[in-house]
C-alpha positions, -999 to 999 in steps of 0.1 A, spaced: -82 -30 -127 -99 -1 -144 -75 13 -170 -84 49 -163 -78 44 -126 -45 26 -132 -33 55 -154 -43 80 -128 -24 60 -101 7 59 -122 4 96 -129 1 102 -91 32 82 -83 53 95 -112 44 132 -110 51 134 -73 75 106 -63 80 123 -29 44 114 -22 50 77 -26 71 52 -7 79 16 -14 82 -8 15 93 -44 17 74 -58 47 93 -86 64 74 -89 97 41 -80 112 55 -51 134 62 -32 102 25 -24 99 29 6 122 54 21 98 28 16 70 1 34 90 25 63 97 30 69 60 -7 66 53 -14 92 79 11 115 61 -10 110 29 18 90 12 10 64 -14 25 31 -1 37 4 -25 38 -27 -3 60 -56 -14 52 -89 4 75 -111 -17 90 -138 5 67 -132 35 49 -163 49 13 -165 37 -3 -161 71 19 -131 80 12 -115 47 -25 -119 52 -23 -103 86 -3 -74 71 -28 -69 43 -58 -71 67 -43 -45 90 -31 -22 62 -63 -24 43 -83 -16 74 -60 15 81 -64 26 45 -102 22 46 -104 41 79 -86 70 61 -110 68 32 -84 54 9 -82 25 -15 -61 -7 -18 -51 -19 -52 -35 -53 -58 -7 -48 -84 6 -83 -84 2 -114 -63 27 -101 -37 25 -63 -43 -2 -39 -31 -7 -1 -35 -23 17 -6 -36 50 -16 -50 73 11 -73 102 2 
């Protein structure tokens, strides 16, 4: 990850914590909740720890598509955690 971008992302989340939300996705129907936050221009930190691999892949596919449609960016923070940043 680009260090400058990582610093900017941390600054975005830390300076306006009300503009970010952390979600633990446990099943595929949770993707509509993710999209609702993105539409409200909220940064979504998505935790997929413990989610089956196929389900996690579907959640990421859907969420990254929604993020891209809004002109945003998906950042992989760890193996099981993603940051969805709308613009």
